[in-house]
N, C-alpha and C positions, 0 to 999 in steps of 0.2 A: 573389502574395498577395493574397487578397481584403482587402476594406475592415474584415472583420471579426475580422482577425488569423489566419484560419484559411490552414493552405498547403493548397491545393487539391489532390488529385489525387496525393498520396503513395500509394505502392503497397508493400506487403509480400508477401512469399511464405511462407504458413503452409501446412506438410506438403503443400508440393508444388502448393498453388494459388495464384495471385497474386488478391489483393484489392486493391482502392483503397481508401483511407481517407484521414478529412479530421483534422488535426492542429491544434489550435487553440494560439496562443501566448500564454504566460503573461505576467502583471503582475509585473515584478521587485518584491520584497518586501525589507527588511531585518528580522528578528526577532531579539532577542538576540545581536545583534552578528554574524549568520550573513547574507549575499546570496544571498536563495532565487529561482529563475528564476521562480518564480510564486506567488501569495498564497495558491493552494492549499496548496503546501508548506510555505508558513510557519505556515499554520493547523493541519497535520497535524503540523509541528512543537511547537506548543504543544498541541495535543490530545495529543501523546506524553508530554510535559512531565506533563500532567494526569494521566494515567493510570500514570503511573511507569515509562514504559519509556524506557530507556537507548539513545538513537539518534545515529548520527553522519551527517552530511549528505554526500552524493557521495563515500562514504570510498574505494572503489576504481575503478580503471579495468580493467574485462572487456574482451573480444574486441569492440572495435566498441559500445562500451554503456558509460554510467557510471550506475550504479543512484541513485535519488535518496536511498535512506536505507539503513541495516542498523542493525536494533535487535539488542542484544546481551543475549540472555536467558541465564540460568544453564545452560538445558537446550540452547543453542545460537543460533548468530545465523540473524537472518530477514530477508532483503532485500526492502525495500518501493519499490514504484514507484507515484507518485501519478498519478491521470489524473482527468480532468473527466468528458466525456461518455463514455457507454458503447461509442461506438463506437471509441474508443481503446484498447480494453482488448485487442483482438487484437492490435495492433501490439507493446505492452507485452510481451504473452505470447511473441509471436515472438522479440523483441530478447532476453527473459530465456532461453529454450530455446536460443538458437545462443551465447549469451553465456559460458560455459564455466563458468559458476554451477551446481555440481551440489549444493545443498543446496535448503533451502525457501524459496519467494519467495510474496510478497503483492501484488497488484496493486488498490490502495484506491481507490474512488470515494469522495466526498463523502458521510458518513451521513446517512442521511435518518430516518424515523421507526421503522426497522426495525434490528436489529441486524446485517443482512446488508450488507456494506462494501464488496465486490470478488470477486476470485479468487484462490485459494490453489494453489500449486503443491508437488507431491510427486512425487519420483522414486521410481519403483518399477521394479527390473530394469533401470535406466539407460533407462529411457521417462518423458517429463513426462505426470503427469496432473493434470489442473485441475478444480477446484470452487468451489463457491460457499462463499466464506469469510463466518463469522459470528463477531461478539465476543461473549464471554461472561465472568462472572468466575467463576475458578477456585475451587472450595470447599475444595480442597485447600491452596492457596497465598494465596488471597485476590487475587489480581493479577487484571487485565483480560488476556484473551487471545483468540486465535483458534484455531476450529477449522473443519473442512470436514466438511459433514454426509456426503458421499459417499464422503470416502476416512477419514481419520482424525480422531479428535475430542481427540487428546493436547493438553494445555495446552502451549503453545510455552514459556511461562515456567520452570515448574517439570519440565516433562515427564510429570508425572500423567495416568493415562487411559486404559485401554485398555476404553473403555465410555463410560457416560455419567454415573455416579455424581458426579463431579466438576462438572459444568456447572449454574454458577449463573445465573441471570438477569442481564441488564445491559442498559440502556439508554443508548446513547451521546448522546443528545441534550442533555443539560444540559452534559456535558464538551465536546461540540464547539460549542455556541453559545460556551461560554467563550473556547475555543480561538480562534474567529472574531473574538470582540469583542477578544482579543490583538493582534490583526493587523491591523483596520480601518485604513484609511486617516484620519490626523487632519490637519487644518490645522496648519500651524507658527504658533506664536503668539511 
């Protein structure tokens, strides 16, 4: 392991092609009594609470893989995997695809100044299709949800939307900043 906490040279096989990836080790963090493997995971838990998503941390053991979260929406569950750097996304996609999970999945990277937050998986005729994920506020149910511009614009919270009339603007910056402040390190007093 390198001094930076990266495990160098971990390889994955993705659609028959072996790729080398670097994985960053997280800083264990406790939030709301839950021990998270990384501060980023804890920040996302705080973010999910802020936007009203009902989350479970490491809720199931799949085939060779434990997902970070499952969010239970009325329209169905969404598996969530948290990743920091973009180079870890291919590894996460590969793990989800071979895990036995046959529903939608979202790989989240820390939000920046845009609503684009990662990659969303939809299954079509048994084949995994990934596309760019974007957060939005659903005008039908009022909840923060996620869509995939290349695939389905359906609200994952309420299930509405075979088009884009339900898609409202949402800027995650304030909610993300609030979530990060909830999990920042503080010296013992």
